[in-house]
N, C-alpha and C positions, 0 to 999 in steps of 0.2 A: 139177183147179185147181193151179198151181203154189205152192209156200211158199217162205217166204224161203231155205230152205237150197237151193233150185234157183236162187235168184237169185246165191247165192254159188259154186255151182258153174259158172253160166253167166260168171260175172266171171273166174273161175280158168281158164276155157277160152278167153275173149278173150284173156287174157294169157298163152297158153302161147306160149312162145318159137318154136316150132317151127310148131304149128298154128294158131295165134291169128290175131286180126286185126290186121293192120299195124298201123293207125293205134292200136289201143288198145295195141300193144306198145311203142312209143314213147313213150307219155305216161309222166308223171311228177306230182310232187303240186304244181309251180307251172304246168302247163300245164292241169291239172285246174280249178284255182280258178275261170278266168273262167266256165266254164260252170256250177261251183256256183252263183256268184253271179247268174248268169243265171237257173237254175233256181228258185232262192229267188224273185224277182222275178217269174217267172211264176207261181207258186203265190199269191203276193200277188196278184196281177193277177185270178187266177180267183176268188178270194176276193171282192174288189172286184167282179167282176162278177156274182157271184151264179150261176156257172155251175160247178154241183158234179159235173157229169160230166167235165169240163174238170180238176177240182180233182183228181180220182180220179188220174188220168193225169199231171199234173204232181208231183203227192206220190210218184208211183212215179219219175219222172225225180231228184228230189231224193234220195230212198232211194238209188237206184243211183249217185250221187256218194258219199255214205257207204261204200256197199260199195267202191265204188272205191278209195277212200283207204286202206280197211282192207286191200286185196286188195295195195297197194303195200307197205303194212306188214308185210303176213304175207310177202311175198316177201323182206323184209330181215330178218326175223326180228325184228322191234320188237314188234308186238302183232296179235292176231287181232280179228274182228268181236265174239267174245263177250267179249272183254275190253272192249270199249267198252260193249257193253251192261251189264256187270256195273258199271263206273266209274260209267255215270250213274244207274243204278237206286239204288247206295250213295249217291251224292252227294243225290239227291233225296230219299231216305228219311232221310238226315242234316238237310238242310234242311227238313225237314216234321216238327218234332218234336212239333205240336201233332196230327198225324195218326197219326205213327207213335212216339208215346212210349217204346215198349221198344225201337225199332229193329228189331221184327220187321214184313216186310210182309205177312205172312198174319195176323198177331194180329186179333181182332175189331175194327172201326171205332166209334169212339165219336163223341160230338156234339162237335166243335171248342169249346174254351172261351176260345179267343183272337178278339179282333175284328180286321177285314183291316188295320187299322193298327197293331196287335201284330204279326200275322203278319210285314207289310211290314219292320218294325223288327227283327225276329226273324232275319228273311232276311238282311238287310243285316249285321247282326253275325256271322253264321255264315260269309259270304261273307268278312267281313275277318278272321274266325279262318282261314279256309283260305287267303286271300293269304298270311298272315302265316307261315303253315307252309311255303307253298312258296318262301319265301325264303331264300336263302342267307346273305344279310348282312341282317337284319332293321332295322338301324339306317338302311340304304338303301332300305327298300320304300316305294314311293308308293301312295296310294290310286289313283292313275292306271295303273298297272303294267299291268292286264290289259283296260283298254280298248282294243277291237282298232283297229288304225290303217285297215283295210280297210272298217270300216263307211261308210255313206254319210255325208257331211259334217255334214247336219244332225241325223241320229242321235248320230252323235259327240260332236257339241258337248253335246247333250243330258246324255248320260250322264257327259261331265266334270263339266259343271255341277252335276250330281246328286252327283257323289262331293264333290266339293269343298263343297259345302252340306252334307255330314254333319259336317264340322269346323266350321260357324258361317259359312263364307266364301261370303255368298249375302247378296242383299236381303231384309229381313223379309216384304215384301209385293209386290203387282206395280205400286202407281202408281211408285215409285222406279224402277222399270225402265223405265216408260216415258217418265219424264223423261230415261234414258240413251239410249233409242231417238232422243230429238230430239237430245242432245249429239251421237252419232254421225253423225245425218243431216246435222248443221251441220257435221260435219268432213269428210264427204263434199262438200258444198258448197264449203268452203273449198279441198279437194284440187282440185275442178274448176276453181274460178276461177285456181288457180296452174297449171291445166293440166299435172300432173303424174302420167302414169299409173302411176308405182309406188305414188305414194301414193294415188291412186283407190282402186287394186286393195286396197291395204292397209286404206282406210278403208272400203270395200264389205264386207270381210270382218268388220271388226269391227261392224259394222253388223247384218250378216247373224247374228253370234253373239249379239248382244244380243237382237235379234227370237228366237233360239231360247229364250233366257233369259224372255222375255217368256211364250212359249209354253206353258213350263212351270210358269210361276208361276200360268198360268190353266188348269193341266190339261189342255192341248191338245198332241196329239205333233205335234212341227212336221213329220216326213216325212209323216205320213198328211194332214195340212192342206195342204202342199205339191202332194199327189198329187191331193188333191179339186181343188185351183185348177187345176191342169194339165188334169184333165178337164172343168173348167167352163170354161176357155180353149177347149179342143179343140171343146166341143160348141156353143159359141157362134160359133166360126170357122167351122165346118161349116153353120151357119145361113147365115151370110152366103154362103158359097160357092153352096149350093144356091139360096139366095134370086136369087142373079144367074143362075146357069143357068136359073131358070125364067123370067126377065127377058131369058134370051138376051143377055148382057151381059158380057163377058169381065172378070175381076175387075181386071186391070192397067189398064183403061180408067177404073176408077172412083176417084174421090178419097177422101181419108181421111174428108171429113165424110160422104159417102153411106157408107161401110161403118161408121162411127160411129153413124150411123142406124140399120142394121140392127143393130148390136150391141145399141142398146137395145131395138130388138123384139125381140131373141132374150131378152133379160132380163125384157121384160115379159111374154112367153109363159110364161118359167120360173114367173114368180113367180104364175101362175094354172094352173101343172100340179104337182100332188103331188111330193115326193119329187126335186124340181129344187133345187141348190144354187145 
């Protein structure tokens, strides 16, 4: 069975300037990023489908992305794979003092004495300290500095809000956020009435942002919630398509009312089927 070192060797040979793969040789950090994002989503998709045979393969694809970046950095004399492993191991030991109180990875484990909430609070404190240590000009450090700009927009909105909430810039509970959702929806309607495309886009963005805030207060992951809604829409629309195929009717010839009736039937069937949302 091949081991991690074999994968590192394979990557180095793929990048060999003379004998390697032409496609791999011409890649750089930026050109690999889209593939990395795609592989991460494919991991999430396999988990969502409960397909663990597929998950094994997708995790391999995602690991290969890490190996790829490390090979690029190795060629430039920046760092190697072992440095990445060392860095993440040290960071996680540092961020889990309740598990590794002496900082020794192999010290005997003891029963954690902190609650989950205390652990989360301590985790954020340690991350804040790390951000401060990284800052060259501490007075210009922002809580938002290391929230990646390439995150999916819903996930990034939640992280930005969570960071701001650490210093009290947040609603105290969910109900005021509901009022804010209504306010933002009214502003969308006003922009629609003015027929102002730029304002409509801006207000829709504000509405989505505050809906993410509502989800956060209700302890709902907005990205996962929207993924589930996407799956639900897809499932019900496929039901409509299949029902019309069974009736030998082209979907283009059906009215909205007819399709809506089939949508309602899909919902009724889901209510009587376990594990359907």
